[in-house]
C-alpha positions in Angstrom: 71.5 100.7 104.9 74.9 100.7 105.9 76.8 104.1 105.2 79.6 103.6 102.9 82.8 105.7 104.0 84.3 107.6 101.1 88.0 105.9 100.9 91.1 107.6 99.4 91.6 105.8 96.6 90.3 106.2 92.8 86.7 106.3 92.3 86.8 104.5 89.2 86.8 101.1 91.1 84.1 98.6 90.6 83.5 97.4 94.1 80.2 95.2 94.0 77.5 95.6 96.6 74.2 93.9 97.3 71.7 94.1 99.5 70.1 91.0 100.7 67.6 90.3 103.7 68.5 93.1 105.7 72.4 92.7 105.2 74.7 94.2 103.2 77.3 92.0 101.1 80.5 92.7 99.1 81.6 90.8 96.1 85.5 89.7 96.7 87.1 90.0 93.4 90.0 87.3 94.3 87.8 84.6 95.9 85.0 85.4 93.5 82.2 85.4 96.2 79.8 87.5 98.0 80.8 88.4 101.7 79.0 89.9 104.5 80.1 93.7 104.3 82.8 94.7 107.0 84.4 98.1 107.0 87.5 96.4 106.8 86.6 94.3 103.8 85.3 97.6 102.2 89.0 98.8 102.5 90.4 95.4 101.5 88.7 95.2 98.1 89.5 99.0 97.1 93.2 97.9 97.8 92.6 94.7 95.8 91.6 97.2 93.1 94.5 99.3 93.8 97.2 96.6 93.3 95.5 95.4 90.0 94.2 98.5 88.5 96.7 101.1 89.7 99.9 98.8 90.0 99.4 96.4 87.2 99.8 93.1 89.8 97.9 89.9 88.3 95.0 88.4 90.1 97.0 85.3 90.2 99.8 87.0 92.3 97.4 88.1 95.0 96.9 85.9 97.8 94.1 87.1 101.1 94.3 86.1 104.4 97.8 84.1 104.3 98.4 82.1 107.3 101.2 83.5 109.5 102.2 81.2 112.4 103.9 83.4 115.1 104.4 81.8 118.4 101.9 78.8 118.4 99.3 81.6 117.2 97.6 81.6 113.9 97.5 85.0 112.6 96.8 86.0 109.2 98.1 88.6 106.8 95.4 90.4 104.9 96.9 90.7 101.4 100.0 89.3 100.3 101.3 89.8 96.6 103.9 87.6 95.3 106.6 87.6 92.9 108.8 84.7 91.5 106.6 82.6 94.3 108.1 84.7 97.3 105.9 87.3 99.0 106.9 90.7 97.5 104.0 93.1 99.2 102.2 92.8 102.5 99.3 94.7 103.1 97.5 95.2 106.7 94.3 96.3 106.2 92.0 98.4 109.0 88.8 99.7 109.2 88.3 103.6 108.4 87.8 104.4 111.8 90.9 102.5 113.1 93.9 104.9 113.9 97.2 103.6 112.0 99.6 103.9 114.8 103.0 102.1 116.1 101.1 99.2 117.3 99.9 98.6 113.5 103.4 98.7 112.1 104.4 96.4 115.1 101.7 94.1 113.7 102.8 94.0 110.3 106.4 93.8 111.3 106.0 90.7 113.5 104.1 89.2 110.4 107.0 90.1 108.1 109.6 88.6 110.1 108.0 85.2 109.1 107.0 86.3 105.5 110.0 88.4 104.5 107.8 90.7 101.9 110.2 93.5 100.7 107.5 96.1 100.7 104.9 96.8 103.5 101.4 98.7 103.0 99.5 100.0 106.1 96.1 101.3 105.3 92.5 101.9 106.8 91.7 103.0 103.4 91.9 106.8 104.2 95.4 107.2 105.3 98.1 104.9 103.1 101.6 104.0 104.5 104.2 102.4 102.2 107.2 100.8 103.5 110.5 99.1 102.2 112.2 96.7 104.3 115.7 97.1 105.2 116.8 93.6 106.3 120.2 94.3 106.9 119.5 97.0 109.2 116.3 95.5 110.6 114.0 98.4 109.8 111.5 99.8 107.3 111.9 102.9 105.4 108.8 104.9 104.4 108.1 105.5 100.9 105.5 107.6 98.8 104.2 104.7 97.3 104.4 101.0 96.1 106.2 99.6 92.8 104.5 99.3 89.8 104.6 95.9 88.5 
């Protein structure tokens, strides 16, 4: 069985896993279906629980793999939380072994030029970075956490 990396999230989260025919599956709480386990999906499911259980956002406000058209390419934002029908929080999830660096922030910043989320989160499940956009100055300011609902 795949070794699960302990992430920097609450241990109370109920992340469902199952083994079937030598493959590990993880249940997506938003899509309501089993997906083949990947380290990035492991992180994504923890972030979903964090947004719902700790910050109070509703399941209906959260969308996954939101299309982001960038210069003719079809990219996807991992998680977008909507408020008043507008992107409010965008989250970029990486596998635990992926180092969060400037390239990661450049990626989410490019996506946010299109989406216009007020808050950003970048995480590999171990290190979490939270930002609030300053659209006038065209930069992001780091925060200690995301706002609660």
